[in-house]
Residue frames relative to the residue before (quaternion, step in Angstrom):
aa qw qx qy qz dx dy dz
M 1.0000 0.0000 0.0000 0.0000 0.00 0.00 0.00
P 0.5080 -0.6536 0.4577 0.3243 3.62 -0.83 0.90
E 0.6082 -0.5984 0.3847 0.3523 3.54 -1.08 0.80
V 0.6323 0.5490 -0.3381 0.4295 3.57 1.02 -0.78
M 0.6532 0.5038 -0.3144 0.4698 3.59 1.11 -0.66
Q 0.6226 0.5523 -0.3444 0.4344 3.59 1.09 -0.67
E 0.7102 0.4420 -0.2480 0.4887 3.55 1.13 -0.68
R 0.4803 0.6982 -0.4170 0.3286 3.56 1.28 -0.20
L 0.2602 -0.7555 0.5839 0.1436 3.57 -0.90 0.97
T 0.0550 -0.7915 0.6085 0.0179 3.55 -0.98 0.85
D 0.3963 -0.6889 0.5407 0.2758 3.56 -1.28 0.16
I 0.4022 0.7183 -0.4720 0.3154 3.58 1.21 0.53
G 0.8500 0.0739 -0.0795 0.5155 3.56 -0.56 1.18
P 0.5930 -0.5796 0.4229 0.3654 3.57 -1.25 0.34
P 0.6076 -0.5243 0.4261 0.4176 3.58 -1.25 0.27
H 0.5877 -0.5759 0.4221 0.3805 3.58 -1.16 0.52
Y 0.5485 -0.6722 0.3827 0.3175 3.57 -0.83 0.98
D 0.6140 0.5881 -0.3746 0.3699 3.62 1.01 -0.61
K 0.5238 0.6290 -0.4197 0.3922 3.58 1.22 -0.21
F 0.7574 0.3975 -0.1826 0.4847 3.56 1.14 -0.66
L 0.4692 0.6854 -0.4486 0.3300 3.60 1.21 0.05
P 0.5063 -0.6126 0.4982 0.3468 3.61 -1.02 0.65
P 0.6330 -0.5585 0.3633 0.3941 3.63 -1.05 0.64
I 0.6559 0.5194 -0.3355 0.4331 3.62 0.92 -0.81
V 0.6375 0.5116 -0.3293 0.4727 3.60 1.11 -0.61
K 0.6376 0.5202 -0.3210 0.4689 3.58 1.00 -0.81
E 0.6998 0.4891 -0.2790 0.4396 3.56 0.89 -0.96
N 0.7768 0.3115 -0.1643 0.5221 3.57 1.12 -0.61
Y 0.2544 0.7988 -0.5094 0.1941 3.58 1.22 0.40
G 0.8288 0.1553 -0.1471 0.5170 3.56 -0.73 1.08
K 0.6607 0.5188 -0.2976 0.4537 3.60 1.28 0.04
W 0.4482 0.7078 -0.4554 0.3011 3.59 1.23 0.02
R 0.3128 -0.7841 0.5142 0.1516 3.56 -0.75 1.11
Y 0.7829 -0.1775 0.1586 0.5748 3.60 0.85 -0.92
H 0.1730 -0.7462 0.6205 0.1679 3.51 -1.37 0.06
E 0.0492 -0.7941 0.6052 0.0286 3.55 -1.15 0.49
V 0.4663 -0.6612 0.5171 0.2792 3.52 -1.26 0.55
I 0.3220 -0.7669 0.5292 0.1679 3.54 -0.75 1.09
K 0.7375 -0.1838 0.1651 0.6286 3.54 1.00 -0.96
P 0.7343 -0.4148 0.2515 0.4749 3.64 -1.15 0.22
G 0.8424 0.1646 -0.1544 0.4893 3.54 -0.82 1.08
V 0.7306 0.3687 -0.2220 0.5301 3.60 1.24 -0.02
M 0.0891 0.7860 -0.6085 0.0634 3.58 -0.87 0.93
V 0.2659 -0.7531 0.5838 0.1461 3.55 -1.29 0.37
H 0.2042 -0.7292 0.6399 0.1307 3.53 -1.14 0.77
V 0.1513 -0.8042 0.5728 0.0482 3.58 -0.80 1.01
S 0.2939 -0.7714 0.5487 0.1320 3.55 -0.81 1.09
E 0.6014 -0.5517 0.4320 0.3838 3.57 -1.26 0.35
T 0.6132 0.5297 -0.3490 0.4708 3.58 1.27 -0.23
G 0.5689 -0.6038 0.3767 0.4122 3.57 1.30 -0.19
K 0.5072 0.6445 -0.4209 0.3875 3.59 1.26 -0.16
K 0.1805 -0.7856 0.5861 0.0822 3.55 -1.16 0.71
L 0.1217 -0.7618 0.6335 0.0596 3.54 -1.06 0.87
F 0.1828 -0.8004 0.5670 0.0667 3.55 -0.66 1.17
T 0.1624 -0.7779 0.6029 0.0702 3.55 -1.04 0.86
V 0.0806 -0.7600 0.6438 0.0367 3.54 -0.94 0.96
R 0.1436 -0.8161 0.5585 0.0373 3.58 -0.54 1.21
A 0.0554 -0.7961 0.6025 -0.0101 3.56 -0.82 1.05
A 0.5502 -0.5983 0.4715 0.3420 3.54 -1.20 0.56
S 0.0236 0.7874 -0.6155 0.0254 3.54 -1.08 0.72
P 0.4502 -0.6593 0.5124 0.3164 3.61 -0.98 0.67
R 0.5752 -0.5914 0.4297 0.3671 3.56 -1.20 0.43
L 0.7514 0.3062 -0.1682 0.5598 3.55 1.00 -0.82
I 0.0665 0.8200 -0.5594 0.1013 3.57 -0.39 1.21
S 0.4838 -0.6743 0.4917 0.2635 3.51 -1.23 0.62
I 0.6709 -0.4630 0.3843 0.4334 3.55 -1.34 0.15
E 0.6245 0.5488 -0.3382 0.4409 3.57 1.03 -0.79
K 0.6494 0.5128 -0.3196 0.4616 3.58 1.00 -0.83
I 0.6400 0.5202 -0.3250 0.4627 3.58 0.96 -0.84
R 0.6440 0.5205 -0.3107 0.4666 3.58 1.03 -0.79
N 0.6148 0.5355 -0.3392 0.4692 3.57 1.09 -0.73
Y 0.6436 0.5064 -0.3176 0.4780 3.58 0.95 -0.88
A 0.6657 0.5119 -0.3083 0.4469 3.58 0.88 -0.94
D 0.6376 0.5262 -0.3302 0.4555 3.59 0.98 -0.80
L 0.6603 0.4945 -0.3070 0.4747 3.60 0.97 -0.84
A 0.6414 0.5195 -0.3217 0.4639 3.57 1.01 -0.81
D 0.6462 0.5085 -0.3165 0.4730 3.60 1.00 -0.81
K 0.6879 0.5121 -0.2779 0.4329 3.55 0.98 -0.89
Y 0.8380 0.2569 -0.0936 0.4723 3.57 0.86 -0.94
C 0.8397 0.1646 -0.0535 0.5147 3.63 1.02 -0.58
D 0.6263 -0.6070 0.3276 0.3634 3.53 0.92 0.97
G 0.6975 -0.5090 0.2618 0.4311 3.57 1.13 0.65
Y 0.5988 0.5995 -0.3601 0.3903 3.60 1.22 0.04
L 0.1854 0.7364 -0.6347 0.1431 3.53 -0.93 1.04
R 0.1067 -0.7765 0.6133 0.0979 3.54 -1.30 0.13
F 0.3415 -0.7026 0.5792 0.2328 3.55 -1.31 0.32
T 0.3665 -0.7177 0.5466 0.2277 3.56 -0.99 0.83
S 0.6622 -0.5167 0.3640 0.4024 3.56 -1.28 0.24
R 0.7113 0.3844 -0.2636 0.5260 3.62 1.23 -0.21
H 0.6377 -0.6249 0.2953 0.3401 3.53 1.12 0.88
N 0.4066 0.6407 -0.5334 0.3736 3.58 1.09 0.61
V 0.2583 -0.7183 0.6102 0.2120 3.59 -1.19 0.44
E 0.1351 -0.8078 0.5731 0.0281 3.56 -0.80 1.10
F 0.2113 -0.7608 0.6045 0.1054 3.55 -0.84 1.03
L 0.2414 -0.7997 0.5436 0.0819 3.55 -0.81 1.12
L 0.0388 -0.8461 0.5292 -0.0500 3.55 -0.27 1.31
T 0.2684 -0.7370 0.5936 0.1797 3.55 -1.24 0.53
K 0.7032 0.4112 -0.2532 0.5218 3.59 1.26 -0.29
E 0.3946 -0.7566 0.4749 0.2153 3.55 -0.49 1.21
E 0.6300 0.5635 -0.3333 0.4178 3.58 1.09 -0.68
N 0.6273 0.5459 -0.3399 0.4392 3.62 1.24 -0.25
I 0.4864 0.7099 -0.4233 0.2833 3.59 1.22 -0.32
D 0.7294 0.4448 -0.2571 0.4517 3.58 0.65 -1.10
P 0.6436 0.4986 -0.3454 0.4668 3.67 0.92 -0.71
L 0.6305 0.5222 -0.3351 0.4664 3.60 1.05 -0.74
I 0.6444 0.5157 -0.3228 0.4632 3.59 0.92 -0.87
K 0.6421 0.5296 -0.3196 0.4529 3.57 0.97 -0.85
D 0.6786 0.4796 -0.2940 0.4722 3.59 0.90 -0.88
L 0.6256 0.5330 -0.3412 0.4563 3.58 1.04 -0.71
R 0.6724 0.4885 -0.3040 0.4657 3.58 0.92 -0.80
V 0.5846 0.5509 -0.3705 0.4663 3.59 1.14 -0.56
L 0.6785 0.4710 -0.2719 0.4938 3.58 1.11 -0.74
G 0.5492 -0.6392 0.3856 0.3755 3.60 1.26 -0.18
H 0.5632 0.5948 -0.3783 0.4313 3.58 1.24 0.44
P 0.2769 -0.7686 0.5516 0.1682 3.62 -0.41 1.16
V 0.3313 -0.7245 0.5733 0.1915 3.56 -1.21 0.58
G 0.4202 0.6792 -0.5157 0.3101 3.59 -0.86 0.93
G 0.5100 0.7015 -0.4260 0.2576 3.54 -1.11 -0.77
I 0.6059 0.5353 -0.3632 0.4631 3.60 1.25 0.24
Q 0.8344 0.1655 -0.1689 0.4979 3.55 -1.16 0.77
N 0.8331 -0.2000 0.1353 0.4977 3.62 -0.93 -0.81
S 0.4844 0.6243 -0.4500 0.4161 3.53 0.41 1.27
I 0.5336 -0.5662 0.4925 0.3901 3.52 -1.33 -0.06
S 0.3039 -0.7241 0.5858 0.2005 3.56 -0.93 0.84
S 0.6727 -0.4339 0.3653 0.4752 3.59 -1.25 0.09
I 0.4858 -0.6712 0.4767 0.2936 3.58 -1.08 0.71
V 0.3000 -0.7239 0.5917 0.1894 3.56 -0.79 1.01
H 0.0724 0.8280 -0.5480 0.0944 3.57 -0.82 0.93
T 0.5287 -0.6390 0.4774 0.2904 3.52 -1.35 0.28
Q 0.7701 -0.4116 0.2509 0.4177 3.58 -1.25 -0.31
G 0.2191 -0.7973 0.5320 0.1823 3.59 0.98 -0.80
W 0.8118 -0.2808 0.2109 0.4665 3.51 -1.28 -0.45
I 0.5327 0.6461 -0.4112 0.3602 3.58 1.16 -0.46
H 0.8546 0.0954 0.0034 0.5104 3.57 0.87 -0.89
C 0.7118 0.5147 -0.2846 0.3840 3.59 0.87 -0.95
H 0.4265 -0.7208 0.4926 0.2365 3.58 -0.91 0.94
S 0.7544 0.3871 -0.2144 0.4848 3.61 1.10 -0.55
A 0.3559 0.7718 -0.4751 0.2280 3.60 1.23 0.18
A 0.2789 -0.7462 0.5844 0.1544 3.55 -1.04 0.89
T 0.7780 0.0796 -0.0677 0.6195 3.55 1.29 -0.25
D 0.5702 -0.5637 0.4452 0.3986 3.55 -1.28 0.03
A 0.3714 -0.7182 0.5371 0.2404 3.56 -1.24 0.32
S 0.7395 0.4211 -0.2578 0.4575 3.59 0.49 -1.16
G 0.6370 0.5471 -0.3383 0.4247 3.61 0.99 -0.76
I 0.6764 0.4717 -0.2919 0.4845 3.59 0.90 -0.91
V 0.6466 0.5320 -0.3266 0.4384 3.58 0.90 -0.93
K 0.6475 0.5097 -0.3129 0.4723 3.58 0.94 -0.88
S 0.6746 0.5054 -0.2999 0.4467 3.58 0.89 -0.91
V 0.6767 0.4881 -0.2918 0.4676 3.57 0.94 -0.94
M 0.7174 0.4540 -0.2762 0.4504 3.59 0.78 -0.94
D 0.5426 0.5833 -0.4102 0.4440 3.60 1.15 -0.35
E 0.6854 0.4609 -0.2678 0.4959 3.59 1.14 -0.70
L 0.7848 0.3653 -0.1567 0.4756 3.58 1.03 -0.80
V 0.3701 0.7708 -0.4717 0.2154 3.60 1.23 0.01
G 0.5703 0.6001 -0.3808 0.4120 3.59 1.14 -0.51
Y 0.6737 0.4680 -0.2843 0.4963 3.57 1.14 -0.64
F 0.5798 0.5383 -0.3793 0.4798 3.60 1.30 -0.12
E 0.7431 0.4414 -0.2166 0.4540 3.56 0.93 -0.94
T 0.7315 0.3410 -0.2194 0.5482 3.59 1.26 -0.14
M 0.3303 -0.7137 0.5712 0.2351 3.56 -1.34 -0.02
V 0.2878 0.8010 -0.4721 0.2294 3.55 0.96 0.93
L 0.5402 0.6327 -0.4072 0.3769 3.61 1.22 -0.21
P 0.6345 -0.5433 0.3739 0.4030 3.63 -1.16 0.41
G 0.8019 -0.0684 0.0804 0.5880 3.57 1.03 -0.77
K 0.7350 -0.3461 0.2955 0.5027 3.55 -1.23 -0.41
L 0.0588 -0.7667 0.6360 0.0651 3.54 -1.18 0.55
R 0.0632 -0.8017 0.5944 -0.0085 3.55 -0.63 1.16
I 0.1030 -0.7884 0.6064 0.0116 3.55 -0.77 1.15
A 0.0514 -0.7974 0.6013 0.0016 3.58 -1.03 0.82
L 0.1296 -0.7731 0.6139 0.0928 3.54 -1.26 0.44
A 0.0129 -0.7481 0.6631 0.0199 3.52 -1.06 0.85
C 0.4095 -0.7628 0.4477 0.2236 3.57 -0.78 0.99
C 0.7704 0.0257 -0.1176 0.6261 3.59 1.31 0.16
L 0.6428 -0.5847 0.3240 0.3741 3.56 -1.14 0.34
N 0.4244 0.6258 -0.5145 0.4043 3.59 1.17 0.41
M 0.2340 -0.8748 0.4165 0.0810 3.50 1.42 -0.16
C 0.0222 0.7812 -0.6186 0.0812 3.52 0.22 1.29
G 0.6450 0.4998 -0.3209 0.4808 3.62 1.25 -0.27
A 0.6017 -0.5791 0.4223 0.3525 3.58 -1.31 -0.18
V 0.2168 0.8293 -0.4971 0.1350 3.58 1.06 0.68
H 0.5920 0.5821 -0.3777 0.4099 3.61 1.16 -0.32
C 0.8143 0.2314 -0.0841 0.5256 3.61 1.14 -0.49
S 0.5195 0.6249 -0.4275 0.3960 3.60 1.04 0.73
D 0.6374 -0.5461 0.3794 0.3892 3.55 -1.18 0.58
I 0.7651 0.0176 -0.0014 0.6437 3.55 1.05 -0.87
A 0.0591 -0.8117 0.5811 -0.0056 3.58 -0.81 1.00
I 0.1990 -0.7506 0.6227 0.0963 3.51 -1.02 0.90
L 0.0109 -0.8394 0.5384 -0.0729 3.56 -0.43 1.22
G 0.3449 -0.7286 0.5570 0.1998 3.56 -0.74 1.07
I 0.0733 -0.8178 0.5709 0.0031 3.56 -0.92 0.91
H 0.2905 -0.6797 0.6438 0.1976 3.51 -1.23 0.69
R 0.1896 -0.8118 0.5450 0.0897 3.58 -1.09 0.65
R 0.7075 0.3663 -0.2563 0.5473 3.55 1.27 0.20
P 0.5435 -0.6164 0.4510 0.3483 3.62 -1.07 0.61
P 0.6677 -0.5175 0.3422 0.4114 3.60 -1.20 0.36
K 0.3834 -0.6759 0.5796 0.2456 3.53 -1.25 0.60
I 0.2367 -0.8202 0.5101 0.1051 3.56 -0.41 1.23
D 0.2556 -0.7331 0.6147 0.1390 3.53 -0.93 0.99
H 0.1900 -0.8357 0.5064 0.0959 3.57 0.26 1.30
E 0.5973 0.6011 -0.3567 0.3932 3.58 1.08 -0.68
N 0.8213 0.2631 -0.0944 0.4972 3.57 0.94 -0.92
L 0.4444 0.7299 -0.4548 0.2508 3.60 1.20 -0.26
H 0.6896 0.4876 -0.3007 0.4430 3.59 0.85 -0.87
K 0.6456 0.5152 -0.3219 0.4628 3.57 1.24 -0.34
T 0.7832 0.3632 -0.1608 0.4783 3.56 1.06 -0.75
C 0.7921 0.2990 -0.1290 0.5163 3.61 1.15 -0.43
E 0.3907 -0.6528 0.5885 0.2736 3.54 -1.30 0.46
I 0.4159 -0.7580 0.4426 0.2377 3.56 -0.35 1.22
P 0.6480 0.4946 -0.3549 0.4577 3.69 0.86 -0.72
S 0.6464 0.5167 -0.3239 0.4585 3.61 1.04 -0.74
V 0.6249 0.5315 -0.3363 0.4625 3.56 1.06 -0.77
S 0.6628 0.4993 -0.3054 0.4670 3.58 0.89 -0.89
A 0.6956 0.4846 -0.2762 0.4528 3.57 0.93 -0.91
S 0.5997 0.6013 -0.3581 0.3880 3.59 1.16 -0.48
C 0.6382 0.5640 -0.3300 0.4071 3.57 1.14 -0.53
P 0.3583 -0.7713 0.4828 0.2089 3.64 -0.58 1.07
T 0.7382 0.3766 -0.2311 0.5097 3.61 1.20 -0.35
A 0.4585 -0.7116 0.4225 0.3239 3.60 1.29 0.32
A 0.3222 0.7743 -0.4824 0.2528 3.56 1.01 0.84
I 0.6993 0.4273 -0.2530 0.5142 3.60 1.27 -0.24
R 0.0602 0.7885 -0.6094 0.0575 3.54 -0.97 0.91
P 0.6074 -0.5735 0.3951 0.3821 3.59 -1.11 0.59
A 0.0435 0.7791 -0.6233 0.0511 3.54 -1.16 0.66
T 0.3209 -0.7000 0.5936 0.2339 3.53 -1.31 0.31
V 0.0123 -0.8085 0.5859 -0.0543 3.56 -0.62 1.16
G 0.8350 0.0102 -0.0527 0.5477 3.56 -0.64 1.12
G 0.6783 -0.5019 0.2883 0.4526 3.57 1.10 0.68
K 0.6672 0.4673 -0.3043 0.4938 3.60 1.25 0.10
P 0.5296 -0.6212 0.4631 0.3452 3.60 -1.06 0.68
S 0.1470 0.7755 -0.5989 0.1354 3.54 -0.89 0.96
V 0.4318 -0.6584 0.5239 0.3250 3.58 -1.18 -0.58
E 0.1974 -0.7398 0.6178 0.1790 3.52 -1.33 0.17
V 0.3183 -0.7484 0.5574 0.1671 3.57 -1.18 0.63
I 0.3028 -0.7035 0.6162 0.1835 3.55 -0.95 0.99
E 0.3339 -0.8250 0.4155 0.1876 3.55 0.04 1.34
E 0.6579 0.5241 -0.3356 0.4241 3.60 0.96 -0.73
R 0.6618 0.4754 -0.3100 0.4899 3.60 1.24 -0.30
C 0.5698 0.6338 -0.3833 0.3558 3.59 1.12 -0.51
M 0.1408 -0.7907 0.5899 0.0832 3.59 -0.90 0.92
F 0.5058 -0.7191 0.3849 0.2808 3.58 1.25 0.55
C 0.3189 0.7991 -0.4662 0.2060 3.60 1.04 0.69
A 0.3845 -0.7559 0.4454 0.2870 3.62 1.27 -0.36
N 0.3250 0.7348 -0.5281 0.2748 3.59 1.16 0.38
C 0.6606 0.5077 -0.3261 0.4467 3.58 0.95 -0.80
Y 0.6365 0.5215 -0.3289 0.4633 3.58 1.03 -0.73
T 0.5891 0.5814 -0.3657 0.4256 3.57 1.14 -0.60
V 0.7672 0.3280 -0.1909 0.5171 3.59 0.98 -0.77
C 0.7940 0.2202 -0.1048 0.5569 3.59 1.21 -0.29
P 0.2903 -0.7985 0.5032 0.1578 3.62 -0.29 1.23
S 0.6148 0.5523 -0.3523 0.4392 3.59 1.25 -0.16
M 0.6612 0.4388 -0.3098 0.5238 3.59 1.29 0.31
K 0.0026 -0.8559 0.5162 -0.0297 3.53 0.73 1.10
L 0.2183 -0.8059 0.5436 0.0863 3.57 -0.90 0.99
N 0.5451 0.6448 -0.4022 0.3541 3.60 1.14 -0.56
D 0.0291 0.7881 -0.6093 0.0825 3.56 -0.93 0.99
P 0.3438 -0.7856 0.4682 0.2131 3.62 -0.20 1.20
L 0.6751 0.5118 -0.3037 0.4359 3.59 1.04 -0.70
N 0.8103 0.3230 -0.1297 0.4715 3.57 0.86 -0.97
D 0.5464 0.5889 -0.4181 0.4242 3.62 1.18 -0.21
G 0.1351 0.7987 -0.5767 0.1059 3.55 -1.11 0.65
V 0.5719 -0.5920 0.4753 0.3106 3.52 -1.29 -0.50
S 0.1203 -0.7475 0.6462 0.0955 3.54 -1.18 0.70
I 0.2856 -0.7495 0.5742 0.1645 3.58 -1.21 0.55
W 0.1017 -0.7903 0.6042 0.0078 3.57 -0.89 1.04
V 0.1140 -0.8090 0.5754 0.0385 3.60 -1.08 0.64
G 0.7637 0.4860 -0.2777 0.3218 3.50 -1.41 0.15
G 0.5511 0.6194 -0.4177 0.3717 3.62 1.15 0.12
K 0.0959 0.7776 -0.6212 0.0149 3.54 -1.29 0.30
V 0.4189 -0.6921 0.5331 0.2477 3.55 -1.24 0.52
S 0.5882 0.6373 -0.3564 0.3476 3.55 1.06 -0.79
N 0.3527 -0.7152 0.5659 0.2095 3.55 -1.20 0.65
A 0.4565 0.7098 -0.4391 0.3082 3.59 1.29 -0.09
R 0.8657 0.0847 -0.1182 0.4789 3.55 -1.04 1.02
H 0.7956 0.0033 0.0453 0.6041 3.59 0.98 -0.82
E 0.5757 -0.5999 0.4277 0.3546 3.54 -1.09 0.68
P 0.6566 -0.4957 0.3677 0.4336 3.64 -1.16 0.37
M 0.1570 -0.7975 0.5801 0.0537 3.55 -1.10 0.75
F 0.4181 -0.6626 0.5589 0.2718 3.52 -1.22 0.56
S 0.5315 -0.5962 0.4957 0.3411 3.55 -1.21 0.56
K 0.1559 -0.7707 0.6102 0.0968 3.56 -1.20 0.59
L 0.6193 -0.5973 0.3789 0.3407 3.52 -1.15 0.72
A 0.1334 -0.7778 0.6105 0.0675 3.54 -1.01 0.93
I 0.7989 0.0655 -0.0005 0.5978 3.60 0.69 -1.10
P 0.3859 -0.7791 0.4449 0.2150 3.62 -0.39 1.21
F 0.8347 -0.0481 0.0788 0.5430 3.61 0.87 -0.78
L 0.0414 0.7273 -0.6846 0.0240 3.47 -1.18 0.91
P 0.5121 -0.6864 0.4139 0.3086 3.61 -0.92 0.77
N 0.4811 -0.5790 0.5584 0.3485 3.51 -1.32 0.34
N 0.1114 0.7975 -0.5802 0.1226 3.54 -0.60 1.13
P 0.0070 -0.8318 0.5546 -0.0215 3.59 0.51 1.20
P 0.6003 -0.0621 -0.7700 -0.2073 1.56 -2.40 0.65
R 0.7290 0.4582 -0.2576 0.4385 3.66 1.15 -0.24
W 0.2883 -0.7995 0.4949 0.1809 3.62 1.25 -0.01
P 0.0118 -0.8606 0.5087 0.0204 3.64 0.68 0.98
E 0.6371 0.5369 -0.3398 0.4364 3.60 0.99 -0.78
V 0.6754 0.4794 -0.2936 0.4773 3.57 0.92 -0.90
T 0.6552 0.5244 -0.3132 0.4444 3.57 0.91 -0.91
D 0.6692 0.4937 -0.2997 0.4675 3.59 0.91 -0.90
A 0.6495 0.5251 -0.3208 0.4466 3.58 0.98 -0.83
V 0.6775 0.4785 -0.2981 0.4725 3.60 0.86 -0.90
K 0.6555 0.5083 -0.3188 0.4585 3.58 0.90 -0.87
G 0.6414 0.5286 -0.3236 0.4520 3.57 1.00 -0.81
L 0.6626 0.4963 -0.3090 0.4682 3.60 0.95 -0.81
V 0.6316 0.5285 -0.3358 0.4572 3.59 0.97 -0.82
E 0.7219 0.4491 -0.2624 0.4564 3.57 0.79 -0.97
L 0.5943 0.5513 -0.3600 0.4619 3.59 1.14 -0.57
W 0.6652 0.4846 -0.2842 0.4918 3.57 0.95 -0.93
A 0.6615 0.5246 -0.3167 0.4324 3.59 0.87 -0.94
K 0.6807 0.5020 -0.2836 0.4520 3.58 1.04 -0.79
N 0.8138 0.3391 -0.1233 0.4555 3.59 0.97 -0.82
A 0.6064 0.5896 -0.3636 0.3903 3.61 1.13 -0.39
R 0.4779 -0.6324 0.5219 0.3150 3.53 -1.24 0.44
K 0.6971 -0.4683 0.3329 0.4289 3.55 -1.30 0.30
Y 0.8460 0.1132 -0.1574 0.4967 3.56 -0.97 1.05
E 0.4962 0.6630 -0.4327 0.3563 3.62 1.23 0.08
R 0.3368 -0.7458 0.5408 0.1945 3.56 -0.70 1.10
M 0.7234 -0.4543 0.2984 0.4256 3.57 -1.28 0.37
G 0.7103 0.4635 -0.2679 0.4571 3.58 0.79 -1.01
E 0.6286 0.5278 -0.3355 0.4623 3.58 1.06 -0.70
W 0.6381 0.5114 -0.3276 0.4732 3.57 1.02 -0.77
I 0.6608 0.5051 -0.3172 0.4556 3.60 0.89 -0.89
N 0.6595 0.5080 -0.3160 0.4551 3.58 0.93 -0.84
R 0.6403 0.5366 -0.3225 0.4451 3.57 1.08 -0.72
I 0.7560 0.3695 -0.2097 0.4981 3.59 0.88 -0.91
G 0.4868 -0.6547 0.4359 0.3801 3.58 1.22 -0.47
W 0.5629 -0.6381 0.4146 0.3224 3.55 -1.03 0.81
P 0.6214 0.5247 -0.3795 0.4411 3.67 0.89 -0.66
K 0.6609 0.4938 -0.3127 0.4706 3.59 0.95 -0.83
F 0.6261 0.5325 -0.3401 0.4569 3.59 1.01 -0.75
F 0.6559 0.5027 -0.3170 0.4654 3.59 0.89 -0.89
Q 0.6496 0.5153 -0.3165 0.4608 3.57 1.00 -0.80
M 0.6879 0.4825 -0.2840 0.4619 3.59 0.86 -0.96
A 0.7090 0.4498 -0.2568 0.4787 3.59 1.03 -0.79
G 0.4149 -0.7232 0.4648 0.2980 3.60 1.22 -0.19
I 0.4265 0.6948 -0.4618 0.3495 3.57 1.14 0.68
E 0.3324 -0.7435 0.5491 0.1874 3.57 -0.79 1.03
F 0.4184 -0.6984 0.5182 0.2620 3.60 -0.85 0.94
Q 0.0395 -0.8040 0.5928 -0.0244 3.56 -0.85 1.05
K 0.7117 -0.4695 0.3007 0.4273 3.55 -1.26 0.27
E 0.6055 0.5848 -0.3577 0.4043 3.60 1.10 -0.59
H 0.6079 0.5742 -0.3498 0.4224 3.57 1.21 -0.43
I 0.5572 0.5950 -0.4027 0.4163 3.60 1.19 -0.30
D 0.2564 -0.7864 0.5500 0.1160 3.56 -0.58 1.20
D 0.0950 0.8243 -0.5464 0.1140 3.58 -0.05 1.31
F 0.4106 0.6963 -0.4975 0.3147 3.61 1.16 0.37
K 0.1451 -0.8632 0.4829 0.0260 3.57 -0.32 1.26
H 0.5610 0.6637 -0.3857 0.3097 3.60 1.17 -0.36
A 0.6818 0.4962 -0.3130 0.4371 3.61 1.02 -0.67
G 0.1259 -0.8125 0.5573 0.1154 3.59 0.90 -0.84
L 0.7351 -0.3471 0.2876 0.5064 3.56 -0.82 -1.00
T 0.3250 0.7951 -0.4740 0.1936 3.57 1.26 0.09
Y 0.7460 0.4009 -0.2163 0.4857 3.58 0.96 -0.87
K 0.5440 0.6230 -0.4043 0.3904 3.61 1.22 -0.08
R 0.2130 0.7803 -0.5504 0.2071 3.57 -0.03 1.31
S 0.1608 0.7839 -0.5803 0.1509 3.58 -0.80 0.98
T 0.4969 -0.6198 0.5081 0.3329 3.55 -1.29 0.32
H 0.5138 0.6380 -0.4289 0.3808 3.58 1.25 -0.15
L 0.3186 -0.6992 0.6047 0.2097 3.54 -1.17 0.65
T 0.0203 0.8019 -0.5951 0.0491 3.56 -0.60 1.13
F 0.1782 -0.7986 0.5710 0.0663 3.55 -1.04 0.75
C-alpha cells in the first residue's frame, strides 16, 4: 500500500478500542489471573505480574447532563488518572490503581448523590429506553419509572444480600430498545388499541406501500376512505407495536387512557447453570400513574422480595420459577392467570433458541 494511503485518515468505523485503555490494562492485557469482590460496588483484578486494578461501580442515570459528565470527569481526574467507563446497564465505573483512593472516591460519589454497588448478588442499574422524553411511540415513561423503582430498591443495589444477580430492564414499548427480553424482571410499556388513522392527511404525509410493509403481522392494507387513498387496519391482527406510526405520523398509537405497563420475569443472558432464557409475561397490565407509578413500583418490589425470600443461593429469577413451576409462582405472587398469559405466538418457534448448552 502506498505510504500516502497508510497515513490517510478516514471516518470509516470507530477508533480502535486500545486507544482508550488505561495503561495498566494495556500492560497486563491477557495476563489477568483472577478478580474478586472486596465489598459492595468494589472489586479488584489481579494480574500475573502482581499489578492490581480496582473498580468502583456507582449508579448513574441513563440520561445525564453535561454538568454530570464533568462531575464524573473531575472525580476520575482526582482519583484514577482520568479513567472511567460506562457499563451496558448505565453504571459508571472508575478504574483505580491506588487502593487508598477507593474510600475517598466513594465518599465524594455519595456527596453527589450516587450510591456505590451493583456488583455480584445485587441489583444493577436498570437499563432503559427513552420514554416520554424522546420516543414517539412510547406507551409509558422510562426515566420516571426507573427513578421510582430504584428509590425503593436502592438498598439491594448497595448491598449483596440477594440470593444472586438481579437484572431489571424497562422498554417503553414492545419495539424494545431495552433488554426486556432477557432480564430477570422487565417493565414493558404496552399499547392496547390499534392506531387512530388520520384519513384526511395520510395520503399527504405517508407512502401507503411503506405503511403496509411496516406491519409485522400484515394487519394494514390499502383502502380508499372518503374518496381518498388511505389504509385500513385489521384490528384482530394488530399487536400495537407502533411500527406503522414510525413510518407514518398519520397513524398515531398513543392513548393516555389505555396505554400502560406490563411486567415480565425470568429472562437472562448468562449461560451459567442454565441456558439463556427469554422473559415471560407475569402481570398483563398496570396503569400509567405518574409521577411515582405506585402500582408498578409495588409490583416490582413485591417480585424482588418474593424471589429473595425463596430462591436458593445464586439462583436467578427464571431458574427459581422453573424449579417451583409457573403455577406455583403465580400462586405465591398473587397473580391471576388471564388470557394474555397464553403464549400463542407461532412465528418464532425455536428459531431464537440458541445456546452453547447441549440439550437432548
